C-alpha positions as CSV (number, residue, x, y, z in Angstrom):
1,X,0.1,0.0,0.0
2,X,2.8,2.5,1.0
3,X,4.5,1.6,-2.5
4,X,1.4,2.3,-4.4
5,X,0.9,5.7,-2.4
6,X,4.5,6.9,-3.1
7,X,4.2,5.8,-6.8
8,X,1.2,7.9,-7.3
9,X,2.5,10.9,-5.6
10,X,5.6,10.6,-7.9
11,X,3.4,10.6,-10.7
12,X,1.2,13.3,-9.7
13,X,4.6,15.6,-8.9
14,X,5.9,14.6,-12.3
15,X,2.6,15.7,-13.8
16,X,2.6,19.0,-12.1
17,X,6.2,19.9,-12.7
18,X,5.4,19.0,-16.4
19,X,2.5,21.3,-16.7
20,X,4.3,24.3,-15.0
21,X,7.6,23.9,-17.2
22,X,5.3,23.5,-20.3
23,X,3.9,27.0,-19.7
24,X,7.2,28.6,-20.3
25,X,8.5,27.8,-23.9
26,X,12.2,27.6,-24.6
27,X,14.0,31.1,-25.4
28,X,13.9,32.2,-29.3
29,X,16.5,30.8,-31.4
30,X,17.7,31.8,-34.7
31,X,15.1,31.0,-37.4
32,X,12.1,30.9,-35.0
33,X,9.1,33.0,-35.5
34,X,8.3,35.6,-32.8
35,X,5.0,35.7,-31.5
36,X,2.9,39.0,-31.0
37,X,2.4,40.0,-27.7
38,X,0.4,42.8,-25.6
39,X,1.6,45.0,-22.8
40,X,1.6,48.4,-21.5
41,X,4.5,51.0,-21.7
42,X,5.9,53.1,-18.7
43,X,3.0,55.6,-19.2
44,X,0.4,52.7,-18.8
45,X,-0.3,53.0,-22.5
46,X,-1.4,49.7,-24.4
47,X,1.3,48.3,-26.7
48,X,0.9,45.5,-29.0
49,X,4.2,44.0,-30.5
50,X,4.0,43.4,-34.1
51,X,7.1,41.3,-35.0
52,X,6.5,41.6,-38.7
53,X,7.0,45.7,-38.4
54,X,9.8,45.3,-36.0
55,X,13.5,45.0,-37.0
56,X,15.1,44.9,-33.6
57,X,13.7,43.7,-30.0
58,X,15.9,44.8,-27.2
59,X,15.2,43.2,-23.9
60,X,16.8,44.0,-20.3
61,X,16.3,41.2,-18.1
62,X,17.3,43.0,-14.6
63,X,17.1,46.5,-13.0
64,X,20.8,47.4,-13.2
65,X,21.3,46.5,-16.7
66,X,18.0,48.4,-17.5
67,X,19.2,51.5,-15.8
68,X,22.4,51.6,-18.0
69,X,20.4,50.9,-21.0
70,X,17.9,53.8,-20.2
71,X,20.9,56.1,-19.6
72,X,22.3,55.3,-23.1
73,X,19.0,55.5,-24.7
74,X,18.3,58.8,-23.1
75,X,21.5,60.3,-24.9
76,X,20.5,58.8,-28.4
77,X,17.2,60.6,-28.1
78,X,13.3,59.9,-27.9
79,X,13.0,58.7,-31.5
80,X,16.3,56.5,-32.0
81,X,14.6,53.5,-31.3
82,X,11.4,53.9,-33.4
83,X,13.7,55.4,-36.3
84,X,15.5,52.0,-36.4
85,X,12.2,50.2,-36.0
86,X,13.3,48.8,-32.6
87,X,11.3,48.2,-29.6
88,X,12.7,48.0,-26.0
89,X,11.3,45.7,-23.5
90,X,12.1,45.5,-19.8
91,X,11.6,42.8,-17.6
92,X,9.7,44.0,-14.5
93,X,8.2,40.5,-13.7
94,X,8.9,39.6,-10.2
95,X,9.6,43.3,-9.1
96,X,8.2,43.7,-5.6
97,X,5.6,46.2,-5.1
98,X,7.9,48.7,-3.3
99,X,10.4,48.6,-6.2
100,X,7.6,49.4,-8.7
101,X,6.7,52.2,-6.6
102,X,10.2,53.7,-7.1
103,X,11.1,52.3,-10.4
104,X,8.0,53.2,-12.5
105,X,7.9,57.0,-11.7
106,X,11.6,57.1,-12.9
107,X,10.7,55.2,-15.9
108,X,8.1,57.6,-16.8
109,X,10.7,60.4,-17.0
110,X,12.3,58.8,-19.9
111,X,11.5,60.2,-23.4
112,X,11.9,56.7,-25.2
113,X,9.3,54.2,-24.9
114,X,9.7,51.2,-22.5
115,X,7.5,48.2,-22.9
116,X,6.9,46.6,-19.4
117,X,7.4,42.8,-19.4
118,X,5.3,41.8,-16.7
119,X,4.3,38.3,-17.5
120,X,6.8,35.3,-16.7
121,X,5.8,33.3,-19.9
122,X,6.7,36.3,-22.0
123,X,10.0,37.2,-20.5
124,X,11.1,33.4,-20.5
125,X,10.9,33.4,-24.2
126,X,14.0,35.9,-24.5
127,X,17.7,34.6,-24.4
128,X,19.7,36.1,-21.4
129,X,23.2,36.8,-20.8
130,X,23.9,38.3,-17.4
131,X,24.4,42.1,-17.4
132,X,23.6,42.4,-21.0
133,X,20.6,43.4,-23.0
134,X,19.3,40.8,-25.5
135,X,18.9,42.0,-29.2
136,X,16.9,39.9,-31.4
137,X,17.3,41.0,-34.9
138,X,14.0,40.0,-37.0
139,X,12.9,39.8,-40.5
140,X,9.6,38.8,-41.6
141,X,8.8,37.9,-37.9
142,X,11.7,35.6,-37.7
143,X,14.7,35.8,-35.5
144,X,17.8,36.2,-37.8
145,X,20.6,37.0,-35.2
146,X,20.8,37.3,-31.5
147,X,23.2,39.6,-30.1
148,X,24.1,41.0,-26.7
149,X,24.8,44.8,-25.8
150,X,26.6,45.8,-22.7
151,X,25.1,49.2,-22.2
152,X,27.7,51.9,-21.3
153,X,30.6,49.7,-22.5
154,X,29.5,49.0,-26.0
155,X,28.2,51.1,-28.6
156,X,24.6,50.4,-29.7
157,X,24.2,51.5,-33.2
158,X,26.7,49.0,-34.6
159,X,24.3,46.2,-33.1
160,X,21.4,47.8,-35.0
161,X,22.5,47.6,-38.7
């Protein structure tokens, strides 16, 4: 009886683990089609990501890298990203309420648009390198390359060509 119970518990645990991990698809790779998504920007305005209309998708995964990226993007001007058909997505998923209370008002001061990634499944789709901004270059809604930018260290524009 004890063995049957342990086997059932093991099966249930395995099924639950599979269900949770299947919610999060693997990060995008070269050649994959990028899905459209909806989110809000730092001004609480609705945004629909249209991969067919986007050449570059920049994704920050942590607050420190995001601050560095925002500093560089500020110097480049409000329209720099949109002129390059680039979208900037900042991961805010998991940011505690107190952190949001300070971070979001600061983000609203930036002239460039910041799309807020507040969905774990969405954020899980983007490859990560610690301390770097992931840049997915797109053509016809597909990833044609993945690069990583160290804001404040490396120039951005060579990566947006």
